[in-house]
SEBA-552446 format. One record per residue: y, z, x of N, C-alpha, C, O in turn; residue in one letter. Coordinates in steps of 0.001 Angstrom, whole numbers, plus 500000, padded with zeros to 6 digits. Atoms other than C-alpha are relative to their C-alpha. Example, Ala and Ser with C-alpha at 12.3 -4.5 7.8 and 13.67 -1.06 7.14 Angstrom:
<atoms>
498810500000500890495500507800512300501200500000500900501181500665501936a/498810499940499180498940507140513670501090500730499230502198500899499739s/
</atoms>
This chain:
<atoms>
499611499125500925637046582891797149500401501268500512501338501895500019m/499566498716499301637109585904799471501362499996500645502184500912500603l/498932500213499377639664584453801378501397499786499009502530500103499369q/498949499952501010641842583816798351500293501131499417501480501391499216l/499856498565500474641253587299796899500967500838500851501943501457500427k/499416499353498890642295588687800367501646499518499747502545500355499668t/498437500433500114645693586608799912500575500697498935501735501072499106l/499584499489501252646120588084796498500351501458500168501268502062499611c/499617498583499771645967591424797761501398500344500553502093501282500163v/498815499813499305648929590885800164501053499604498936502201500007499117l/498967500452501021650759589342797066500218501268499237501357501688499030i/499901499043500890650010592179794995500864501099500638501673501696499927f/499330498800499494651395594827797648501499499702500080502322500564499772f/498682500423499756654589592810798413500609499988498432501683500530498174f/499379500074501446655180592189794601500023501495499416501008501882498788s/500112498777500633653951595761793611501133500813500373501582501546499492g/499090499190499476656677597399795923501295499715499168502183500568499161l/498648500383500369659477595473793967499764500155498529500751500014497808m/500270499829501568657958596035790438500467501377499436500081502382500032l/499501498757500543659609598771788389498688500591498994498070500014498099t/501133498984500864657041601669787031500138499606498638501157499190498087p/499953500507501713655995600956783431501081501078499535502184500641499205y/498939499241500594657931604017782326499820501574500820498852501787501550t/500155498703499185658507607758783751498527500635499370497609501134500021v/501251499140500639655877609056780953498756499260500531497754499963500659a/501166500693499936653358606237781898499652500359501513498635499746501840a/500377499624498577653066607650785723498618500452500219497784500000501004k/501313499493499812650275609613785269499041499660498820498327500496498266t/501057500435501083648325607491782676498689499318500838497927498506500314t/500975500411499405645931606827785360498550500542499787497552500138500383d/501147499421500678643386608950783500499372499256498959498213499447498592q/500791500825500932642870606392780979499858498749500267500413498210501225t/500398501551499998641535602968780390501313499016500415502275498889499658n/498836501034499659643940600446782119500113499145498904501126499263498216v/500072500930500949643019597693779725500455500535498597501171499893497828s/499361499386501321643599600131776752501370500266500276502073500222499267g/498909499545500016646817601189778370501002498707500073502172498803499705f/499233501294500045648081597497778856500082499436498516501056498867498023l/499963500261501500646971596944775252500907500744499064501320500171498055s/499324499102500580648892599828774005501203499638500006501876499656498975l/498444500355499727652276598594775830500171498648499300501165498433498605k/499842501123501054651499595072774282500264500427498730501391500189498295n/499854499492501362651102596603770932501474500401499607502109500056498611d/498567499432500513654433598492771195501121498962500126502134498947499428l/498857500993500030656405595633772222499920499147498946500866498403498691e/500193501021501110654899593762769256500535500780498628500732500064497647n/499548499321500946656076596331766845501493499332499406502364498788500085l/498620500652500446658941595228764381500992500673500410502028500021500279p/498847499246499762661280597882765562500469499639501300501665499582501588e/499785500323498536660926596926769195500320498334500158501089497937501033v/499858501513499865660943593136768867501602499743499828502212499018500613i/498541500440500131664565593030767580501014501096500793502119501457500389d/499198499329499107665814595156770301499977501660499982499971502109498835g/500548498970500229665231598704770964501173501220500363501794501173501425i/498879498763499923667726602145770495499427500855500896498248500924501244s/500363498523499242667836605192772526499180500929499326498664501810500014p/500878499172500894665878606918769516498825499417500200497837500102500466e/501322500611499720663317604282769889499455500102501172498271500431501245e/500536499635498553662910604515773540499489501312500288498590501450501117n/500385498442499988662478608296773264498618499924498910497818500854499018i/501391500080500812659487607346770599499083499318500933497960499787501119a/501016500615499074657951604966773066499330501165501184498147501315501490k/500279499142498970658085607644775742499026501114499466498167501547500233e/500719498890500676656482610312773353498672499395499762497739500180499934r/501268500807500087653634607938772745499264499870501212498041500011501194i/500689500022498805652901607500776329499382501134500480498318501144501098f/500440498772499742652762611164776673498879500104499512497931500431500227i/501055499824500876650422611169773857498737499498500729497702500128500945l/501112500875499434648374608439775507499397500581501244498246500240501513y/500287499835498818648163610089778792499165501583499970498754502168500972e/500508498547500344646721613553777161498386499797500506497640498822500598s/501581499812499469643416614802778437499117500555499106497968500897499389e/500592499475501215642591615997774989498916498875499447499375497756499219d/501034501035500121639118614059774096500497499456498743500549498238498575p/499804500576501581640257613938770180501154498818500076501119497744499475e/498826501044499834643524612141771236499338498905500585499262497901499877v/500342501140499507641967609857773562498998499321498933499024498090498903k/500896500889500847639323608851770904500899499629498816500382498815498050q/499102500672500860642338608222768544500631498696500617500781497656499975a/499431501225499517643834605840770753499106498869500025499487497730499757f/501166500932499990640387604124771161499867499338498687499495498168498593g/500179500407501447640370603785767399501215499106499990500981497922499747i/498921500864500140643916602369767466499820498609500600500106497570500005m/500164501225499119643046599833770246498939498967499009499127497761498845e/501127500965500664639890598514768084500490499718498518500173498618498065e/499843500216501355641230598823764476501519499619499606501847498945498629y/498568499937500265645031599070764771500890498768499382501875498868498650g/499563501052500982645682595495763711499107499651499001497920499470499273v/501027500280501060644206594747760495499479499004499741500272498067499659p/500505501256500370641853592180759638500532499423498827500742500089497813v/499471500670501182643193589453757395498713499747498696498282498634498395h/501173500108500771640366590164754797500302499716498505499494499282497683t/499452499960501439642612590261751635500694498639499686501002497905500625f/499253501121500433644303587428749635501308499904500046501942499306499176n/498464500221499683647772587769751161500082500337501376499109500732502019y/499785500010498452649334587931754603500086501403500341500948502113499824r/500062498593499576648440591228756285500735500037501462500719499109502270m/498974499884498704650846592639759218499029499436501264497847499778501312p/500251500317498867650142590977762510500129500769501416499987500334502558d/499645499109498861650950593949764589499125501242499701498353501223498742y/500984498847499987649200597407765100500755501052499024501678501768499412n/499462499097501048649997599359761812499721501448500225500486502304499781t/499959498726499848648480602439762993501145500636501069501790501667500875q/498954499660499261650753602524765988501398499739499538502367500228500118l/498422500007500850653820601543763710500289501370499486501391501905499604e/499849498770500619652978604820761865500241501001501278501340501553501236i/499470499292498980652996606841765199501375499828500497502103500796500718l/498620500259499770656060605372766077501176500572499276502197501105499709f/499029499459500709657727606190763214500213501564500065501304502128499972w/500027498450499915656603609948763551500700500269501485501483501211501611l/499388499618498909657650609876767052501262499663500400501617499953501543a/498623500413499909661243608396766572500688501485499480501767501893499912e/499368498933500844661806611606764291499418501453500498500090502466500304k/500666498644499701659499614462765627499438499880501568499166498802502096r/500423499589498461658426615659769184498282500069499684497640501118499621d/501535499773500288654678614726768421499188500604501220498017500960501082i/500668499450498861653763615960771776499388501570499873498501502083500555t/500411498854500132653514619252770419498907500089498765498385501167498484t/501131499967500873651008618257767654499068498672500127498886497899499186h/500705501387499788648913615417769048499023499406499147498844498228498836k/501088500515500771646064615688767006500371499599498383499825498748497680r/499582500061501389647816616011763714500936498601500142500590497754499319l/499334501511499921650184612815764534499066498965500246499204497904499637a/501137500963499887647044610990765816499516499581498649499532498413498259s/500903500237501233645207611401762508501017499469498843500571498727497969a/499164500664500981648297610555760372500090498425500570499845497495499801i/499983501420499833648682607380762162498733499158499564498745498127498891a/500919500748500464645380606462761800499450499564498585498823498549498283l/500183500317501541645139606957757926500969499248499575500549498306498903d/498892500767500830648438605478756803500228498740500753501087498037500220y/500040501097499350648098602622759313499391498928498688499851497812498447g/500834500811501126645728601285756269500834499843498913500582498916498143a/499301500066501241648254601821753712501200498900500509501434497855499901v/498870501059499544651188600030755721499318498692500202500110497750500183l/500794501130500074648486597276756035500081499104498665500273497888498655s/500061500463501277648333596702752355501333500131498929501157499656497807i/499049499623500709651727597734750830501236498805500315501521498150501318c/498821500810500037654725595810749674500953500525500745500927501717501053e/499285499478499234657640595787751682500992501374499421501467502252500142d/499078499024500571659673598039749273499329501508500026499949502541499775d/500514498712499872656978600739749812500079500582501247499871501784501417v/499921499422498585657447601064753433501048501002500365500785501836501232k/499363498946499350660555603105753731499667501157499099500108502246499467e/500562498679500245658901605542751373498899500557500538498685501755500349d/501203499818499265655766605533753367500503500838501310499934501821501785l/499394499638498647657910606201756440500541501561499523500132502428500296k/499543498985500501659578609186754566498600501049499931498420502135500483i/501272499363500555656169610218753195499087500791501353498746501963501517y/500826499459498723654259610436756571500677501172501035499986501927501719v/499378499054499519657135612556758065499895501454499344499818502500499989l/500199498986500938656842614916755134498715500778500105498608502001500012a/501475499312499992652964615363755487499867500735501544499446501883501687m/499728499288498636653482616047759366500543501326499829499870502333500048y/499232498763500064656137618637758698499310501129499118499501502328499319d/500726499058500910653789620132755772498950500627500722498994501849500862y/501046499250499202650749620847757775500212500680501019499362501490501390f/499491499021498961652605622338760490500579501421499396500251502566499709i/499621498514500714654460624830758274498769500826499200498720502050499075e/501038499468500777651357625365756263499008500905500959498404501914500594t/500853499370498966649488626347759471500457501074500475499688501885500992g/499258498926499265652093628732760600499706501195498658499413502372498866e/500171498920500981651783630394756931498537500465500065498469501694500085i/501353499791500313647920630522756716499497500258501379498449500897501288v/500476499890498774647214630688760378498688499041500150497525499442500196s/501181501104500110645053627609760469500682498790500696501325498051499951l/499318500789499082646377625348763210499298498592500281498336498542501047d/500559501153499718645680621485763054499310499656501279498263499031501444t/500441500503498546645493621269766802498552500555500534497987500153501551e/501241499486499615642363623258766901498925499267498986497792499713499168k/500743500905500738640605620784764306499748498777500746500685498235501331y/500491501323499693638599617715765398500841499034499607501744499295498811s/499062501057500633640167614242764959499243499838498551499891499650497521l/500603500281501373637469613884762154500554500867498998500856500344497925e/499470498992500807638756617089760515501268499502499542501400499281498338s/498604500332500431642376616052760426500259498716499492501241498525498774n/500255501232500863641512612538759387499717500078498521500122499241497715i/500430499595501446640097614050756168501262500950499467501709500763498336a/498836499042500511643036616915755936501144499057499795501777499251498758l/498426500568500211646134614468756256499751498843498864500737498194498517v/499902501171500765644732611858753770500522500468498592499947501443498109w/499334499645501111647027612054750474499597499678498848500032500289497872g/500477500469500868645146610140748298498516500464499583497752501036500361a/501471499657500511641918610653746161498815498822500596498358497924499888d/500651500808499110639776608856748848500535498512499883501662498194500262s/499302501419500098640198605161748135499585499524498341499265498402497949i/500286500288501432639604605421744413500908499632499288502018500081499573s/499134500458500423641255603542741957499544500309498331498368500095498036s/500217499784501367641370604486738033499735498584499198499943497480499700p/500119501224500759640485602073735124501157500209499103501364501403498884y/499201499882500906643341601496732679499798498946498960499670497752499234f/499885500828501161643228600209729041501074499284499978502064499658500607f/498806500626500190645499597610728040500941500670498800502146500433498708e/499397499422501271646435599581724817499174501030499588497992501110499921a/500848499031500794645392602449722830499270499536498986499875498890498131e/500855500534501160642423601648720507499881498537500232499944497741499295n/500230501562499613641874598192722579498723499525499319498568498349498991q/501301500586500538638396598070721161499667500725498830500046501889498696y/500444499577501401636874598575717642499539501706500272499119502069501371p/500424498668500126636121602430716782498521499848500343497949498807500021e/501447499748499668632584603437718049499574499310501249498438499433501709g/500627500631498772632678601223721187499740501177500934500404502205501058t/500393499094498853630787602886723968500254499209501196500476497998501208t/499626500532498726631352602564727725498792499009500156499097497879500536y/501175500885499935627831600909727743500412498592499506500136497589500164g/499797501327500619629152598122725389501118499090500779501363497929500452d/499169500661499375631722597218727833499899500150501756500836500220502550i/500493499444498445629872597941731379500211498555500553500087498413501769n/499948501405499191630379594223732127501446499965500776501657499261501764s/498432499752499527634108595084732925500420501196500566501321501265501402i/499559498651499612634149598859733314498829500573500819497650500420500501y/501036499180499289632395600965735989500688501363500376501783501403500937s/499535498761499601632886604582736444500223500321501428500791501382501687p/499674499706498730633008604309740229500855498826500675501297499036501804i/499413501087499483634681600950740858501174499582498643500877499697497454y/499628500585498726637476599493741249500324501112501010500763502245500812p/499401499045498877638040600889744590501192499231500519501470498153499993d/498854500844499443641197599818746792499356498633500531500113497669500408w/500531501049499452639027597187748322500020498927498700500160497722498911a/500036501113501195638902595384744860501415500301499606502109499331499909v/498605499705500567642349596844743399500967499008500559501701498307499863t/498983500544499400644263595293746347499447498848500631499971498496501688f/500681501196499390642228592400747214500966498820499848501275498024500736c/499205501229500399644436590009745334501399500362499864502150499447499527y/498500499571500100647844591964745294500003501125500848498979501746501131r/499352499005499043649636594365747516500263501036499169500454500882497963q/499822498648500662650107598109746743501558500243499732502382500384500635m/498660499890500138653270598490745070500654501527499649499885502474499487n/499471498739500133655786601442744489499446500824498994499318502032499196l/500666499232501085654169602424741167498590500306500624498159501434500384e/501769499519499429650434602622742903500267501018500967499617502063501008d/499843498800498736651945604524746037500316501294499272499698502295499634f/499737498932500619653466606995743647498788500733499063498709501961499082e/501281499691500873650298607460741248498983500482500912498352501470500536w/501223499665499082647741607707744349500572501078500783499802502029500925y/500063498926498961649382609975746717500889501281499672502030501258499209f/499263498728500168650347613511746513501160500427500398501358500259501601v/498627499831499367653835614670746871499895501479500443499376502390499797e/500109498535499110654249617695749508500675500925498999500571502119499282t/499421498941500876656113619408746619498932500388499056498873501534498609d/501330499300500621652910619616744753499220500647501005498832501775500702t/500871499229498989650986620666747714500566501181500174499803502147500183l/499402498772499925653510623298748133499861500934498876499664502119499144e/500140499349501255653299624545744662498580500474499835498297501618499478e/501500499150499968649400624821744842499897500905501249499254501935501051m/499930499152498749649735626451748262500360501287499269499468502114499080r/499496498962500635652015629039746411499263500765499209499163501991499254e/500855499255500926649639629421743589498754500454500534498113501268499869f/501285499468499448646648629990745819500142501355500559499455502359500370l/499956498715499263648032632407747953500787501330499228500821502469499695l/499607498899500834649746634463745232499116500416498688499164501513498131s/500725499690500868647356634124742694498252500073500164497497500396499247e/501381500243499612643864633629744435499493500851501234498587501674501360k/500241499463498696644035634504747809501168500584500734502270500276500280f/498614499750499125646558636173750534499606499413501149498495498944501393s/500160500965498673647033634668753764499143500697501005498762499993501941t/501011499440499320644777637217755432498693499333499824497917499156500763e/501349500506500382641832635587753357499913498678500734498813498423501224n/500130501351499572642531632081754669499748499891501533500626499707502376v/500508500323498499640469631788757928498948499250499870498567499085498711s/501022500929499735637693629505759053498790500690499464498122500104498613g/501087499190500556635073632112758345499816500039498775498645499986498399s/500069500105501249635951632154754803500279498815499188500760498903498058d/499713501304500588636170628380754059499211499848498598499627499317497569f/500672500568501147633230628381751791500223501154498866500129500692497729e/499442499434501111634250631317749595501164499719499390501305500130498238n/498705500585500422637675629772749135499580498630499386500294498302498439i/500293501296500400636181626419748373498911500081498755498774499224497882a/500731499653501234633762627849745997500843500634498996500743500323497809d/499055499424501264636406629967744164500795498790499061500913498808497836s/499227501165500373638430626648743697499026499080499190499413498555498146i/500894500921500713635557624654742560499631500775498640499805500295497520d/500443499013501318634347627357740079501212499851498899501121499428497746v/498780500058501001638067627676738753500145498786499444500453498810498252m/499845501416500648638231623931738077498902499321499192499179498502498316l/501201500361500710634676623240736861499887500823498534499613500209497502s/500150499307501034634655626236734374500912499844498949500608500280497839s/499039500084500870637777625347732669500324498547499618501286498369498870s/499813501370500030637643621558732656500025499509498418499108499676497614l/500118500952501339638783619490729489499360498912500243500029498098500881e/501140500549499647635853617499729791500051498466499084499853498361497874y/500152501354500518636077613492729327498896499203500829499086499006502029y/500805500782499403632924611419730069499781498546499791499863498116498640g/499999501219500529632418607885730380498583499431500468498499498275500881d/501216500492500021628550607758730744499655498880498973500405498692498015y/500187501088500760626978604861729127500117500028498187500651499176497477l/500217499848501397626317606077725570501377500938499448501407501372498296s/498786499185500664629866608036725198500706498840499506500559497708499965a/498991500618500490632500606634723081501048499810500638501272500692501467e/498900500024499114635627605349724529501008501044499754501055501521498620l/498947498874500170638489607932725002501327499247500683501328498667501769n/498560500599499755642205606713725161501096501022500331501949501372499514y/499330498758499671643882609443727123501420499551500814501287499091501949i/498437500326499482647888608769728020499971500846501292499743502056501271p/499706499384498630648379609580731723501295499464500685501210498299501073v/499073500621499256651745609045733361500534498546499663500994497802500529d/499406501204500566652769606048731104498704499019499887498807497957499274g/501421500780500120649105604590731346499110500499499062499196501687498752k/500942499583500869646189604588728892498643499973500915498242498955501480i/501073500112499284643085605781730585498910500693499486499203501541498644t/501354499214500136639351607121730236500333501389499713499638501897498834p/499964498723499651640619610527730828499090500377500743498543501434500429g/500840499503498998638409610706733756500174498933501123500497497797500775c/499842500619498908638547609304737328501631499584500094501986498476500495g/498664500178499965642189609466737148500677499754501250501490498830501275i/499489500180498557643160609756740933501350500052500034502015499368500812s/498425499784499922646662610980740056500146501783500262500074502628499370n/500011498505499677646981614475741870501415500607499423501377501788499078p/498789499486500413650559615057740777499667500391498771499489501586498535d/500321499812501311649752614531737129499131501119499826499540502139499272w/501270499014499970646551616537737374500510501639500114500164502606499436q/499456498694499711648562619385738904500922500540499028500901501735498731w/499081499558500944651299619450736423499372500310498548499932501125497815e/500783499615501071648641619437733475499532501358500241499623502180499329y/500908498827499795646698622342735219501181501247499724500936502272499087f/499014498687500067650203624566735507500487500107498582501027501151498218r/499628499652501383650903623973731854498979500199498984499315500503497839n/501149499641500914647512624384730251498798500815500870497807501227500266n/501006499195499298645435626180733079498748499400500170497784500108500460g/500970500809499707643086623456733388500307498417500393501363497877500062h/499871501301499951642605619971734485499171499116498847498552499658497931i/500778500767500808641071617075732687499073498845500623499471498360501682i/500964500855499543638168614649733302498630500262500122498012500892499263g/501512499704499736634704614695734849499803500581501398500746501111501986c/500269499647498473633094615539738280500778499423501009501017499995502072c/499046500811499002635313612798739924501289500814500176501728501147501278r/498631499222500016638571614699738842499788501353500397500770501837500960d/500079498681499445637144618249739653499763499842501648500294500712502338v/499983500445498732636193616633743225501381499897500477501868500681501291a/498805500388499619639407615121743536501019501202500074501599501451501131c/499202498769499970641396618178742673499536501257500870500334502113501252m/500288498905499210639402620555744583500375499603501447500554500513502256d/499738500290498642640175618558747785501673500406500105502113501075501040t/498430499702499767644199618780747091500453501619500132501353502122500805f/499939498394499876643772622593746476499742500676501494500436501500502089f/500486499741498602641925622959749720501122499471501066501691500284501795l/498960500643499215644320620680751618501323500699499991502031500663500998k/498754499387499866647316622723750500500075501071500883501135501498501340s/500007498810499046646084625505752628499327499724501334498848500581502077i/500194500381498609645247623403755576498328500001500360497904500026501516n/501610500047499833641057623322754827499639498386500061499762497683499058i/500480501395499964639818619855756034498881499659498720497924500399498493p/501106500110501162637827618406752959500104498680499562501180498085499635c/500253501338500535636510615148751468499437499920498774499157500971498199a/500695500104501104634993613740748536498768498985500233498870497911500826k/501206500753499720631393612484748492499282499742498706499645500296497668v/500966500505501404628743610927745840498688500472500373498277500135501484s/501360499853500065625313612297745384499331499366499021499624499711497876i/500950500633501054622693610011743516498719500355499914498178500574500998h/501186499989500238619497610517742117499500499371498798500182499482497779w/500422500740500995617427608467739881501209498926499529501797498208500338d/498897500686500373619986606719737719501397500404499871502304499734499377s/498984499106500471622480609371737695500788500217501366500248499935502436f/499061499931498917625485610160740080500969501312499809501452501596498713g/499069498904500273627601613299740749500964500061501470500503500045502612h/499125500053498904630799613375742958500401501749500167500636502486499209q/499552498872499494631652616623744926500592500307501067500149499623501990i/499344499662499075633852618112747305499237500478501127498387501328500861v/500590499016498893632632619169750884501116500132501115501788499203501565v/499185499620498969634627620964753376499377500363501219498203500732501252f/500410500172498971634592621039757018499684501451500713500543502332500693n/500638498810499353632416623873758982501132500465501274501364499721502226d/499194499582499203634892625890760905499597500066501274500354499780502202a/500534499925498652632594626454763711499257498815500577498874498853501747e/500572501178499592631058623036763922500569499019499306500257498850498127n/499165500896500896633377620368762956499414498604499851500121497708499390s/500885501066500351630582617666762842499287500183498511498909499260497789s/500734499434501315629059619620759802501109500225498673502049501019498703i/499412499712501254630479619421756303499098500726498944497893500482499012w/500653499012500795629296621865753634500511499654498449501611499154498210r/499763499845501353629050622029749711500045501347499279499119502158499269i/499990498720500562630361624810747788498539500613499203497693499992498560p/501288499215500549627684627314746694499802499462498394498699499179497926p/500017500272501481628514626435742994499381498488499804498658498092498889h/500443501665500201627868622655743541498273500179500432497322499768499766q/501559499871499444624545623495745473499362500511498701498359499871498385q/500723499568501009623491625345742414499799499066498872498755498996498224y/499970501009501065624537622581739993498806498827500498497979498316499742v/501070500987499533622398620193742180498452500733500070497472500090499693l/501526499247500194619228622666742418499524499999498723498326499960498443d/500749499673501305619150623044738829500099498774499088499650498876497947h/499992501098500672619874619431737701499083498713500606498959497646500005n/500580500849499265617812617578740241498326500202500121497843501185500683i/501394499763500055614092617160739820499184499591501336498063499976501668n/500701500356498712613529615422743186500445500894501023501434501600500825n/499731499215498812613519617145746622500793499149500855501004499574501990s/499253500757498980615596614282748131500869499294499186500514499119498020e/498802500743500657618757612379747039500506499074501043500232499109502243v/499036500738499270621076609803748131501247500574500161501728501230499237f/498863499377499604624165610818749924500733498818500447500309498141501383l/499221501175499457626896608143750213500779500680501263501566501603501057s/499608499356498739627846609031753904501237499104500370501681499515501442n/498886500393499447630724606970754487501138500830500190501020501938499669y/498847499090499700634164608479755619500918499346498839501301498176498857y/499406500849501196635971607929752240501525500092500147502147500640499236p/498500500132499764639710607363753776500085498675500784499044498074501047v/499976501403499672640908604201755235500413499799501576501062498829501968g/499692500098498624641164604947759022499305498974500748499436498912501970w/500579501521499397639051601469759633500921498835500050500801497821500738l/498982500860500081642066599800758636499712498611499425500365497611499725n/500423501017500618640217597415756502499192498965500907499237497753500698w/500597500687499197638034596305759285498559499881499478497719499064499856h/501448500092500716635016596964757196499865500473498600499724501604498134n/499630499706501806635320596721753524498389499946499407497700498928499477i/501171500113500690632064597887751625500089500504498733500424501672498532l/499861499502501535631989598015747831499018500959499904499335501979499290l/500957498733500395628814600164747841499960500591501815499579499958502799f/500105499407498771629070602390750826498504500253500539497485500054499878p/501474500056499627626158603080753110499543501485499469500384502323499143p/500299498786500566623915606036751956498678500479500917497986499661501523r/501022499512499390621340608334753496499058500701499064499405501053497936s/500922499427500705618220609811752374500045501613500466499688502060501556y/499868498420499518618881613667752301499253500929499204499083500682498010e/500763499038500637616921616564751373501017501017499235502165501073499676s/499043498960500504618599619302749158500115501229500993501140501905501089l/500017498979499110617616621758751722501189499484500942502184500206501007r/499023500590498985619760619558754355501502500096499447502426500320500229d/498809499860500581622650619632751950500618501438500128501740501708500557l/499571498613499964622700623357751635500263500547501403501016501516501490e/499799499725498731622647623685755365500955499495500802501260499903501923d/498689500938499375625457621187756086499573498900500804498705499001501671g/500248501251499413625555617501757114501029499279500529502181499710500577f/498917500812499450627322614880758600500427498718499372499636497815499100d/499719501328500957629398612224756780500862499153500699501454498296500042i/499327501135499264631137610321759520499364499099500423498210499324500790s/500762501188499567630306606877760465499688500118501428500383500887502092p/500199500048498503628929606350763907501115499493500580501614500149501494a/498684500399499388631953604234764711501014500925500414501558500793501510s/499346498903499794633930607223764508499667500940501321500382501397502212l/500586499062498552631725609172767019499975499282501170500068499832502267q/499849500970498612631721606171769416501284499484500518501323498988501643e/498958500392499797635305605360769250500864500838501123501598501798500887a/498939499253499190636987606401772347500119499283501154499330498348501291e/499647500786498881638511605177775760499001500172501082498671501303501437i/500898499829498797636076604370778628500785500512501135501946500133501294d/499491499316498629636835606365781893499547499516501056498847500134501857d/500732500871498649636089603594784423500687500495501197500323500032502278w/498908499729498652638712605144786940499264501442500633499422502567500158n/500230498492499092637009607785789530500946500664500822500830501847501140p/498879499471499055640049608210791663501172500734499291502164501104499920w/498927499270500722642154609851789016499192501587499274499678502319498412n/500860498769500181639434612785788666500407501102500719500524501035501943d/499413498788499289640721616394789300499019500177501563499556500535502611p/500774499627498727637738616677792046499949499014500990499349499101502062d/500232501174498884638283613337793633501156500567501306501680501675501420s/499373499419498885640182613417796819501354500597500053501649501443500897e/498683499643499995643649613950796011500388500445498440501547500473498026s/499793499773501597643259614909792191500147498931499441499511497886499570g/499510501405500962644874612722789939500894499065500684501171498021500092t/499385500832499062646836611157792628499180498963500536497962499109500632s/500724501152499538645980607764794039500649499979501505501825499720501762m/499616500168498626645839607952797982499695498474500671498921497699500109t/500453501189499167645637604958800502498636499757500311498186498618500443r/501639500108499494642035605531801425499290499505498615498434498623498673a/500424500051501170641284605587797591500506498604499517499723498034498757e/499803501054500327643128602486797071499540498862500725499326497829500091l/500941500888499322641516600495799879498516499942499652497773498999499922q/501379500171500221638268601528798600499911499272498644498849498796498245e/500076500746501384639145599991795232500205498682500209499690497881499428a/499698501451499563640354596820796850498690499509500656498390498322500526i/501291500370499650637044596701798475498940499671498759498048498823498776n/501118500370501364635117596658795091500633498915499403499889498109498844y/499444501136500628637747594182793847499414498754500903498829497839500323w/500346501157499114636930591765796632498652499797500016498286498629500144l/501600500294500079633244592029796480499575499896498584498415499522498409t/500643500017501332632947592188792618498959500953499846498103500667499009d/501060499153500015630708595215793162500284501112498907501358501711498963s/499557498697500723630561597915790402500285501181500808499701501372501875p/499639498877499418632141601071791291498722501057499861498104501046498796i/501126499508499757629394603389792284499896501192499074498796501358498546s/499878498722500794630224606577790327500052499638498328499674500397497435s/499579500343501634631156604774786880499344498769499589499054498562498411t/500658501319500576629595601382786856500813498911499853500321497783499864g/499103500780500538632796599735786000500362498922501191500126499205502366a/499425501208499335634230596387787531501283500159500184501923500337499147i/498503500094499602637715596445789293500552498947499749500652498105500641v/499435501528500523639266593661787425501468499986500822502023500928501388t/498416500220499305642741592063788814501027500937499155501867501666499682t/499095499036500499644467593827786087499848501518500309500824502237500519d/500312498525499531642700597266786878500544500152501575500953501280501849r/499523499953498697643765596634790646501445500077500247501896500778501153l/498811500093500305647239595819789698500647501490499672501649501943500224q/499797498869500693647309599094787671499838501039501453500779501744501818y/500057498909498972645995601194790759500915499776501033501206500797501656l/498846500430499074648559599592793055501226500731499515501961501419500223i/498820499187500503651116600879790613499965501479500381500842502120500960h/500210498527499796649595604273790725500367500451501278501031501475501441c/500131499446498533649421604547794408501698499727500420502193500578501159w/498427500279499844653338603155794656500580501180499464501385501837500124i/499136498757500551654368605956792205499536501271500391499986502282499852d/500357498592499556652606608690794015499421500810499183499132501950499544g/
</atoms>
């Protein structure tokens, strides 16, 4: 076996000298996981645009993606780790889902039209979020989605310049929350017609088919794909975000007020504004049914999940309609309009529940906070000292690899909620590219370059199947071939 490996080394050397380097952009990718690099390269080659032949513009997109991949930014490296693990959706729904990396496809769309190397974290988060939409949408939605992700990318860059909140200073987790343009993955309930049920019917009377929490997308799109009407209902238009931003900056705050140190006051002011003026429609069990027309549909008047319609209603009437779910929904879009990362979570105690917005702590990106007004609501309505918190990340970055009808909950004290808490799943914290290669470290023999002596050391590890002393990793055949390329490329 050892003699065979020795022969292979010679073959590698001679064949390696004749092989073309991956790309100019890929020459310095030696600081990342080679298996991940090869996986990325294969996934790129399997994208629909690349399979049918590559144009000069598409070739530039590939180069930009390779530049992103070789970034030393740990948030970007983490994003590629997620793409490698979750980018190709699992076929869990009852229709054919794409067999290519949809998260990478979104990144490719961005890279075709924008220089994503200037806003790496923003581009990475958009790719992770909207890959999940591409996985479940009909073909006629894809062109609109392509335009939409570009518009969202441009919007958050522009807003960052206006309010001095740069997305490149946010963590990946914060950006994943920020760029998501829907009301988590919540779906509204639609009646078939106005007065569908006899007068006096309560929500409790129809609780076998009606739930104030579900359906969510895992149910709504289990048997059918997202169509254009769905897409336009769920996703906020950038024109709406621009109008919200203009309203906040002219009516509520000035650009000088929008800073990380004041996130709490801003979030609280918006939440009080929406909560105190709410046109309330409840769907608790004893409440009689409401039939409220919204954008051509008959709804219960709450859990609407249509931010564009709610904003239009607010502009015309000075308030929104619905219940706590709708306040939390619109809280998030007002905050996102000025680049404040936020999300919606559920608090449960006894047989009751309440949905609220949480915003990211500017000084500690792993901590999310509740607006003081909502903390007051909890303190004065909960008799227990502890509550259940739905601690799942309420967007689709997992790309349907983990569908939970009931999200995991943690047992939290009210004091913990006031002090801030973590809402991200462990898989988001753990997803990152393994740094197996010690020879690309800045403090190695020749920095990030590969020397002949280092290559000989690597070959010895490969020949003996011994783990690398500093990282514990094994030099596989693929890794050795990659190191030979790095040495050849200088």
